[in-house]
C-alpha positions in Angstrom: 29.0 108.7 -10.2 26.3 106.0 -9.9 27.0 102.6 -11.5 24.6 99.8 -12.3 26.2 97.8 -9.5 25.0 100.3 -7.0 21.3 99.8 -8.0 20.8 96.4 -6.3 20.0 94.6 -9.5 20.3 90.8 -9.9 23.9 89.7 -10.4 22.9 87.8 -13.6 21.2 91.0 -14.9 24.4 93.0 -14.1 26.4 90.4 -16.1 24.2 90.9 -19.2 24.4 94.7 -18.8 28.2 94.5 -18.7 28.3 92.3 -21.8 26.0 94.8 -23.6 28.7 97.4 -23.0 26.9 99.7 -20.5 28.6 100.9 -17.4 26.7 103.9 -16.0 22.9 104.3 -15.9 21.2 107.3 -17.5 19.5 109.8 -15.2 16.0 108.3 -15.8 17.4 104.8 -15.1 19.2 105.9 -11.9 16.0 107.6 -10.7 13.5 104.9 -11.7 15.2 101.6 -10.9 15.6 101.9 -7.1 11.9 102.7 -6.3 10.8 100.1 -8.9 12.8 97.5 -7.1 11.2 98.6 -3.8 7.8 97.8 -5.3 6.6 101.4 -5.5 4.6 102.9 -8.4 6.8 105.0 -10.7 5.9 107.9 -12.9 8.8 108.6 -15.3 8.9 111.7 -17.5 11.8 111.9 -19.9 12.4 112.8 -23.5 12.8 110.0 -26.0 16.2 108.4 -26.4 17.1 108.7 -22.7 17.0 105.0 -21.8 13.4 104.7 -20.6 13.1 101.1 -21.8 15.9 99.8 -19.6 14.3 101.8 -16.7 11.6 99.2 -16.4 13.1 96.1 -18.1 16.0 95.9 -15.6 14.0 96.0 -12.4 11.2 93.8 -13.9 13.7 91.0 -14.8 15.2 91.3 -11.3 11.7 91.0 -9.6 10.6 88.1 -11.9 13.8 86.1 -11.5 12.0 84.2 -8.7 8.7 82.4 -9.4 7.0 80.7 -12.3 4.1 81.7 -14.5 0.9 79.7 -15.0 -0.9 78.9 -18.2 -2.7 81.9 -19.7 -1.8 84.0 -16.7 1.1 86.3 -17.3 3.0 87.6 -14.3 3.8 91.0 -15.8 2.3 93.1 -18.6 4.0 95.7 -20.8 1.7 97.9 -23.0 3.2 99.7 -26.0 1.5 101.9 -28.5 3.0 100.4 -31.7 4.2 97.1 -33.0 7.7 98.5 -33.5 8.0 99.7 -29.9 6.7 96.4 -28.6 9.3 94.5 -30.7 12.0 96.8 -29.3 11.0 96.1 -25.7 11.0 92.4 -26.5 14.6 92.7 -27.8 15.6 94.5 -24.6 14.2 91.6 -22.5 16.2 89.1 -24.6 19.4 91.2 -24.1 19.1 91.6 -20.4 17.5 88.3 -19.4 19.9 86.0 -21.2 21.2 84.5 -17.9 17.8 84.5 -16.3 15.2 81.8 -17.2 12.2 83.9 -18.1 9.6 83.3 -20.7 8.0 86.1 -22.8 5.3 86.5 -25.4 4.8 89.3 -27.9 1.2 90.1 -28.9 1.0 92.4 -31.8 -1.1 92.7 -34.9 -0.1 91.2 -38.2 0.9 87.9 -36.6 -1.2 84.7 -36.4 -3.4 84.3 -33.3 -2.6 80.6 -33.2 1.2 81.1 -32.7 0.5 83.6 -30.0 -2.1 81.3 -28.3 0.5 78.5 -28.1 2.9 80.8 -26.2 0.2 82.1 -23.8 -1.0 78.5 -23.0 2.5 77.6 -21.9 2.6 80.5 -19.4 4.7 83.6 -19.8 6.5 85.7 -17.2 6.5 88.8 -19.4 3.7 89.7 -21.8 4.5 92.5 -24.2 1.5 93.7 -26.2 -0.3 96.5 -28.0 -3.7 97.3 -26.4 -5.8 96.2 -29.3 -4.3 92.8 -29.7 -4.3 92.2 -26.0 -8.0 92.8 -25.7 -8.6 90.6 -28.7 -7.0 87.7 -26.9 -8.9 88.5 -23.7 -12.2 88.6 -25.4 -11.5 85.2 -27.0 -11.0 83.8 -23.6 -7.3 83.0 -24.2 -5.9 85.4 -21.6 -6.4 85.9 -17.8 -5.0 89.0 -16.2 -5.7 88.2 -12.6 -2.1 87.3 -11.8 -0.4 90.4 -13.2 1.9 91.7 -10.5 3.7 94.5 -12.4 2.1 96.5 -15.2 4.1 98.9 -17.4 2.7 101.6 -19.7 5.3 102.8 -22.1 4.9 106.0 -24.2 1.6 107.0 -22.5 1.3 110.3 -24.4 1.6 108.4 -27.7 -1.2 106.1 -26.5 -3.3 109.3 -26.0 -2.6 110.5 -29.5 -3.6 107.2 -31.0 -6.8 107.0 -29.1 -5.9 104.1 -26.8 -6.8 105.7 -23.6 -10.2 104.0 -23.3 -8.5 100.6 -23.9 -5.8 101.4 -21.3 -8.5 102.3 -18.7 -10.2 99.0 -19.5 -7.0 97.0 -19.1 -6.3 98.7 -15.8 -9.7 97.5 -14.6 -8.9 93.9 -15.7 -5.7 93.7 -13.6 -5.5 93.3 -9.8 -5.8 96.4 -7.7 -2.6 95.4 -5.8 -0.4 95.5 -8.9 2.7 97.7 -9.2 2.5 100.2 -12.0 5.4 101.7 -13.9 4.2 104.6 -16.1 6.4 106.4 -18.6 5.7 109.3 -20.9 7.6 112.0 -22.6 5.0 114.7 -21.9 2.2 115.1 -19.3 -1.0 116.1 -21.1 -4.0 116.8 -18.8 -5.6 113.4 -19.8 -2.4 111.6 -18.9 -2.3 113.4 -15.6 -5.9 112.3 -14.9 -5.0 108.6 -15.6 -1.9 108.7 -13.3 -4.0 110.2 -10.5 -6.6 107.5 -10.9 -4.6 104.3 -11.3 -1.2 105.1 -9.7 -0.8 104.9 -5.9 1.5 107.6 -4.4 4.0 107.2 -7.3 7.6 108.2 -7.3 7.9 110.9 -9.9 11.1 111.1 -11.8 11.5 113.9 -14.3 15.0 114.2 -15.7 14.4 116.9 -18.3 12.1 119.7 -19.0 8.8 118.4 -20.5 8.9 118.0 -24.3 12.5 119.1 -24.8 14.8 117.9 -27.6 18.3 116.7 -27.0 20.9 119.4 -27.1 23.1 117.3 -29.3 20.6 117.7 -32.2 21.1 120.5 -34.7 17.6 121.7 -35.7 16.7 123.7 -38.8 13.7 124.5 -40.9 13.1 125.5 -44.6 10.2 127.8 -45.1 9.0 126.7 -48.5 6.3 128.0 -50.8 5.5 126.4 -54.2 5.6 128.4 -57.4 2.1 127.2 -58.1 -0.5 125.2 -56.2 -0.4 122.3 -58.6 3.4 122.2 -58.5 3.9 122.5 -54.8 4.0 118.7 -54.0 6.6 117.9 -56.7 8.7 121.0 -55.8 8.6 120.0 -52.2 10.0 116.6 -53.0 12.7 118.3 -55.0 13.6 120.4 -52.0 13.9 117.3 -49.9 16.3 115.7 -52.4 18.4 118.8 -52.5 18.5 118.9 -48.7 19.7 115.3 -48.6 22.3 116.0 -51.3 23.4 119.2 -49.4 24.3 117.1 -46.4 26.7 115.1 -48.5 28.7 112.3 -46.7 27.5 113.5 -43.3 24.1 112.0 -44.1 25.0 108.3 -43.6 21.4 107.3 -43.0 18.1 109.2 -42.4 14.5 108.8 -41.4 12.0 111.0 -43.4 8.6 111.5 -41.6 5.4 112.2 -43.4 2.0 112.9 -41.8 0.0 110.7 -44.2 0.5 107.1 -45.2 -0.1 108.0 -48.9 2.6 110.6 -48.8 5.0 108.0 -47.3 4.5 105.8 -50.4 4.7 108.7 -52.8 7.9 110.1 -51.3 9.6 106.7 -51.1 8.8 106.0 -54.8 10.0 109.4 -55.8 13.3 108.9 -54.0 13.8 105.5 -55.6 13.0 107.0 -59.0 15.9 109.5 -58.6 18.4 106.8 -57.4 18.1 107.0 -53.6 18.1 103.9 -51.5 14.8 104.3 -49.7 11.8 102.2 -48.5 8.5 103.1 -46.8 7.1 101.9 -43.5 3.6 102.6 -42.1 0.7 100.9 -40.5 -1.0 99.6 -43.7 2.0 97.5 -44.7 2.2 93.8 -43.9 4.0 93.1 -40.6 6.6 90.9 -42.3 7.4 93.7 -44.8 7.7 96.2 -42.0 10.0 93.8 -40.1 12.2 93.3 -43.1 12.4 97.0 -43.8 13.4 97.8 -40.2 15.9 95.0 -40.0 17.5 96.3 -43.2 17.7 99.9 -41.8 19.2 98.7 -38.5 21.8 96.6 -40.4 22.8 99.5 -42.6 21.6 97.8 -45.8 18.9 100.5 -46.2 20.0 104.2 -46.2 16.7 106.1 -46.1 13.6 105.1 -44.2 10.4 107.0 -45.1 8.0 106.6 -42.2 4.7 107.7 -40.7 4.5 108.4 -37.0 4.1 104.7 -36.4 7.9 104.6 -36.4 8.4 107.8 -34.5 8.7 105.9 -31.3 10.2 102.6 -30.5 12.7 102.7 -33.4 16.0 102.2 -31.6 18.8 102.7 -34.1 21.6 104.5 -32.2 23.4 105.8 -35.3 20.8 107.7 -37.3 22.6 110.8 -38.6 19.6 112.8 -39.9 15.9 113.2 -39.5 13.9 115.0 -42.2 10.3 116.2 -41.4 8.7 116.3 -44.9 5.6 117.5 -43.1 5.3 119.5 -39.9 3.6 117.1 -37.4 0.0 117.7 -36.4 0.9 117.4 -32.7 3.9 119.4 -31.4 4.9 116.6 -29.1 5.4 114.3 -32.2 8.1 116.7 -33.3 10.2 115.9 -30.2 9.7 112.2 -30.8 10.5 112.3 -34.4 13.8 114.2 -34.1 14.6 112.0 -31.1 15.4 109.2 -33.6 18.8 111.0 -34.1 21.3 112.3 -31.6 20.8 109.2 -29.4 23.2 108.1 -26.6 25.1 111.4 -26.7 25.8 111.3 -30.4 25.4 114.4 -32.6 22.4 114.5 -35.0 20.6 116.9 -37.4 16.9 117.4 -37.9 15.5 119.5 -40.8 11.9 120.4 -41.3 10.1 121.6 -44.5 7.3 124.0 -43.6 4.7 125.2 -46.2 2.6 128.3 -45.5 -0.5 126.3 -44.3 1.7 124.6 -41.6 3.2 127.7 -40.1 0.7 127.8 -37.2 1.6 124.2 -36.3 5.3 125.0 -36.6 4.9 128.0 -34.2 3.3 125.6 -31.7 6.4 123.3 -32.0 8.7 126.3 -31.2 6.5 127.2 -28.3 6.5 123.7 -26.9 10.3 123.3 -27.1 10.8 126.9 -26.0 13.4 127.5 -28.7 13.5 129.3 -32.0 14.6 126.8 -34.7 17.2 128.0 -37.2 15.9 129.1 -40.6 17.7 127.5 -43.5 17.8 128.9 -47.0 15.4 127.3 -49.5 17.8 125.4 -51.9 15.3 125.4 -54.7 14.8 129.2 -54.5 18.6 129.7 -54.3 19.1 127.6 -57.5 16.3 129.5 -59.3 17.8 132.8 -58.4 21.2 131.7 -59.7 19.7 130.5 -62.9 18.0 133.8 -63.5 21.2 135.7 -62.9 23.1 133.5 -65.4 20.4 133.9 -68.1 20.0 137.7 -67.6 22.3 138.7 -70.6 20.6 136.4 -73.2 17.2 137.7 -72.1 18.3 141.3 -72.7 19.6 140.4 -76.2 16.4 138.7 -77.1 14.4 141.8 -76.2 16.3 144.2 -78.5 14.7 142.9 -81.7 11.3 143.2 -80.1 11.8 146.9 -79.3 13.3 147.5 -82.8 10.2 145.9 -84.5 7.9 148.0 -82.4 9.7 151.1 -83.3 9.6 150.1 -87.0 5.9 149.6 -86.8 5.3 152.9 -85.1 7.5 154.7 -87.6 5.7 153.0 -90.4 2.3 154.1 -89.1 3.7 157.6 -88.8 4.9 157.5 -92.4 1.5 156.3 -93.6 -0.2 159.0 -91.6 2.1 161.7 -93.1 1.4 160.3 -96.6 -2.4 160.5 -96.0 -2.0 164.1 -94.8 0.0 165.2 -97.7 -2.2 163.4 -100.3 -4.3 165.7 -102.5 -8.0 165.8 -101.7 -10.2 163.9 -104.3 -13.4 165.6 -105.2 -15.0 163.1 -107.4 -17.9 161.0 -106.2 -16.2 157.7 -107.1 -13.1 158.7 -105.2 -15.1 159.5 -102.0 -17.0 156.3 -102.2 -13.8 154.2 -102.7 -12.1 156.0 -99.8 -15.0 155.3 -97.5 -14.9 151.6 -98.3 -11.1 151.3 -97.9 -11.2 153.0 -94.4 -13.9 150.6 -93.1 -11.5 147.8 -92.0 -9.3 150.2 -90.1 -12.2 151.4 -87.9 -12.8 150.0 -84.4 -15.3 147.2 -83.8 -17.7 149.5 -82.0 -17.8 151.9 -84.9 -18.2 149.1 -87.4 -21.2 147.8 -85.5 -22.8 151.2 -85.2 -22.4 151.9 -88.9 -23.1 148.4 -90.2 -26.1 149.5 -92.2 -24.2 152.3 -93.8 -21.3 150.0 -94.7 -23.7 147.5 -96.2 -25.1 150.2 -98.6 -21.6 151.3 -99.5 -20.2 147.9 -100.3 -19.3 144.4 -99.1 -16.5 141.9 -99.6 -17.2 138.8 -101.8 -15.7 135.4 -101.0 -12.7 136.1 -103.2 -11.8 139.1 -101.1 -12.4 141.6 -104.0 -14.1 144.8 -103.0 -17.2 145.9 -105.0 -17.5 149.7 -105.2 -21.0 151.1 -105.4 -22.4 153.8 -107.8 -22.7 156.5 -105.2 -25.7 158.7 -104.6 -26.3 159.7 -108.3 -27.3 157.0 -110.8 -26.2 157.6 -114.4 -29.0 158.7 -116.7 -28.6 155.8 -119.2 -29.5 153.3 -116.4 -32.5 155.2 -115.4 -33.9 155.2 -119.0 -36.1 152.2 -119.8 -35.1 149.7 -122.4 -37.6 151.0 -125.0 -36.3 154.6 -124.6 -32.7 153.4 -125.1 -33.6 151.4 -128.2 -35.5 154.4 -129.5 -32.6 156.7 -129.0 
């Protein structure tokens, strides 16, 4: 079995590794460190959580142990896609270079330019930066990249997803052609392949796992969820999330919840807080100091649940994350691998659960196709609870329906009784009876019949405001009315 002492690392670096508690290198470290120390270009392909950061920090510190940096001219450059990943790389350098006199600078957004300019002016051996902030310093004339001897590109596929590839190509053009390049990625998209063919010279390719595979120590599951109504889907989905967290019980010591949109990160975090969960959000729109405090609290164990966008999917090195919950299916299948890679690190067991709504099923199929594995389907806890509630309430519902059927039977029997009464009633032959009968039947006729015979009903009679019905005189007018007033007086 290979040990770190077999890799020709600096003795002071080996001492720091021993104090950190590491004895044997991971496969990616064992494969990448020897050619890196020889000065060769390296193309490392490995899933997240396999120790890629140490694969370039250890040989870089060994190579830079001799020499001194000049003002504004860093000797090495490490490019990272996110602030969090850049901060993690800086921590690794602090850990492994504690016995080597090296200077470093961290160039990320959200921090004062003035503070960073002071560090650059003193001269740094290791410059760790995000592409945007690095180019900002260069355009301001505060940075010269002509003396870069080793350039590292970490999480190159994430750079592609975030649209940094044009910036990466520009930065490559600003560094010397003779530089050594260490290039690391979890997947090899065609665009990444093109860049490696263009800027790497006969690289040593180290691929320690199948492309875009998840660690075997992670138990994966998915809940296929459909809301009862469109306007209730979001709230019901958050309820499913809470029930999943509760269902894990004490096994869920801490967790990261990933959402696709920053607005959903805030909404989910607030919802969890409302129901008594210890949760906090983290995404790109938050102030850097707030993001740092949140991450420090999560690493220290003071915060149980971290609700994050993909800005934290990579570079968040917390070895003991027990669970990952995908509140949304990621838009890119590769992001699924990086998300769930936050758990099950360093050989530990972990669990990742995804909530998939109908509109995300195509994206979820793409995830299964990428990892070449069918993810276990979990029961929807909300649906199971609803079914149990219906079963429990079945008897009361049956009792409530009995009076309804009784009343309907009463009404039908009543109508039959009235019909029988009408049938058995003697036929009236007088004119007044016929007219009265016609008027009384009018309200019982259908609306269409009422409209068609409105003129006839109007001649027969109408209701006054008091509701009393006025009965007409019929077709024959009495003779005493037809006589004129004089004739009646004469008679």
